C-alpha positions in Angstrom: 0.0 0.0 0.0 2.9 2.4 0.6 3.9 2.4 -3.1 0.4 3.4 -4.3 -0.3 7.0 -5.3 -3.1 8.9 -3.6 -4.5 10.9 -6.5 -7.5 13.1 -5.4 -7.2 16.4 -7.2 -6.4 16.0 -10.9 -8.8 18.9 -11.4 -6.5 21.1 -9.3 -3.6 20.2 -11.6 -5.8 21.1 -14.6 -6.7 24.4 -13.0 -3.0 25.0 -12.5 -2.4 24.3 -16.2 -5.2 26.7 -17.1 -3.9 29.5 -14.9 -0.4 28.9 -16.2 -1.7 29.4 -19.7 -3.4 32.6 -18.6 -0.2 33.8 -16.9 1.9 33.0 -19.9 -0.5 34.9 -22.2 -0.6 37.9 -19.8 3.2 37.8 -19.5 3.7 37.9 -23.2 1.2 40.7 -23.5 3.1 42.7 -20.8 6.4 42.1 -22.5 4.9 43.4 -25.7 3.7 46.5 -23.9 7.1 47.0 -22.3 8.8 46.8 -25.7 6.3 49.3 -27.1 7.0 51.7 -24.2 10.8 51.2 -24.6 10.5 52.0 -28.3 8.5 55.2 -27.5 11.0 56.3 -24.9 13.9 55.6 -27.3 12.1 57.6 -30.0 11.5 60.5 -27.7 15.1 60.5 -26.3 16.9 60.0 -29.7 14.6 62.0 -31.9 12.1 64.2 -30.3 14.1 65.7 -27.5 17.2 66.3 -29.7 15.0 67.6 -32.5 13.2 70.0 -30.1 16.4 71.5 -28.8 17.9 71.7 -32.3 14.9 73.6 -33.5 15.0 75.9 -30.4 18.7 76.5 -31.0 17.9 77.5 -34.6 15.3 80.0 -33.3 17.7 81.3 -30.6 20.4 81.8 -33.3 17.9 83.8 -35.4 16.7 85.8 -32.4 20.4 86.5 -31.5 21.3 87.7 -35.0 18.2 89.8 -35.1 18.9 91.3 -31.7 22.5 92.0 -32.6 21.4 93.7 -35.9 18.9 95.9 -34.0 21.6 96.9 -31.5 24.0 97.6 -34.3 21.4 99.9 -36.0 20.7 101.6 -32.7 24.4 102.2 -32.0 25.1 103.6 -35.5 24.9 107.3 -35.7 26.1 110.0 -37.9 26.5 112.8 -35.4 27.4 112.7 -31.8 24.2 114.3 -30.7 22.2 111.4 -32.3 23.9 108.9 -30.0 21.5 106.8 -27.9 22.1 104.4 -24.9 20.4 101.4 -26.6 19.7 99.8 -23.3 16.7 97.8 -24.5 18.6 96.5 -27.5 21.6 95.5 -25.3 19.2 93.6 -22.9 17.6 91.8 -25.9 21.0 90.8 -27.2 22.0 89.4 -23.7 18.7 87.5 -23.4 19.1 86.1 -26.9 22.7 85.1 -26.1 21.6 83.4 -22.8 18.8 81.6 -24.6 21.2 80.4 -27.3 23.6 79.1 -24.7 20.8 77.3 -22.8 19.7 75.7 -26.1 23.2 74.6 -26.9 23.6 73.0 -23.4 20.2 71.3 -23.6 21.0 69.9 -27.1 24.3 68.5 -25.7 22.5 67.0 -22.8 19.9 65.4 -25.1 22.7 64.0 -27.2 24.5 62.6 -24.2 21.2 61.2 -22.9 20.7 59.4 -26.2 24.1 57.7 -25.9 23.5 56.7 -22.3 20.0 55.5 -23.1 21.2 53.4 -25.9 23.6 51.6 -23.5 20.8 51.1 -20.9 18.3 50.0 -23.6 20.7 47.3 -24.8 21.1 46.0 -21.3 17.3 46.1 -20.7 16.8 44.2 -24.0 18.7 41.3 -22.5 16.4 41.1 -19.5 13.3 41.5 -21.7 14.5 38.7 -23.9 15.0 36.5 -20.8 11.4 37.2 -19.8 10.2 36.3 -23.3 12.2 33.1 -23.3 10.7 32.2 -19.9 7.2 32.7 -21.3 7.9 31.2 -24.7 10.1 28.3 -23.9 10.3 27.5 -20.2 6.6 28.0 -19.3 5.5 26.2 -22.5 7.8 23.2 -21.7 6.5 23.1 -18.1 2.9 23.1 -19.4 3.6 20.3 -21.8 5.2 18.3 -19.0 2.3 19.1 -16.6 -0.3 18.1 -19.3 1.6 14.8 -19.7 1.5 14.2 -16.0 -2.2 15.0 -15.9 -2.9 12.5 -18.7 -0.9 9.8 -16.9 -2.7 10.5 -13.7 -6.1 10.3 -15.5 -5.0 6.9 -17.0 -4.0 5.8 -13.5 -7.3 6.8 -12.0 -9.1 5.1 -14.8 -7.2 1.8 -14.2 -7.6 2.2 -10.4 -11.3 2.7 -10.5 -11.7 -0.2 -13.0 -9.8 -2.5 -10.7 -11.8 -1.4 -7.6 -15.3 -1.5 -9.2 -17.7 -4.1 -7.6 -18.6 -5.5 -11.0 -15.0 -6.5 -11.6 -14.5 -8.1 -8.2 -17.5 -10.4 -8.7 -16.8 -11.0 -12.4 -13.1 -11.8 -11.9 -13.5 -15.4 -10.5 -16.1 -16.4 -13.1 -14.5 -14.8 -16.1 -11.1 -16.4 -15.4 -12.2 -20.0 -16.2 -14.3 -18.8 -19.1 -11.2 -17.2 -20.6 -9.2 -20.4 -20.0 -11.7 -22.5 -22.0 -13.0 -20.9 -25.2 -15.4 -23.8 -25.9 -17.3 -23.4 -22.7 -18.2 -19.9 -23.7 -19.8 -21.2 -26.9 -21.7 -23.9 -24.9 -23.0 -21.6 -22.2 
């Protein structure tokens, strides 16, 4: 009796198999969502942020040139009595120069961030691929193994219930002599 299996909950194993299938499908879906988000982030860092600051730098350069030209016009005079302080123009040149410098710094930061992100993205891709392998290969293999075990347990339960049924216990002594003598079956 010690070598007999006590199988009572094949249904629980089937439920485990079903939930594993659901988990696998959700995991693959989340991995796909993660890859989409990583792609969006990559696109933003490598293209959008750099493009935005590049465009802002172009605007700042144009504003700086325009402010400098306005200051130059203000400072040009024919006679000494026409000379003006050009305070507003000087302030505009300084603001345009500061904005231009800020845009150059932000553009450089965006470029550096793109390089750093590319390194980090490559590392994260390894982890994402491991998760995909877990879902695609490992969980699938575990499910195939679990389904095989469930099938064997079902067969075992079928054999066990057939051996323990009352019809087989009463039929076994009579059916043994009948099987031994084929002619007696034809006579009876």
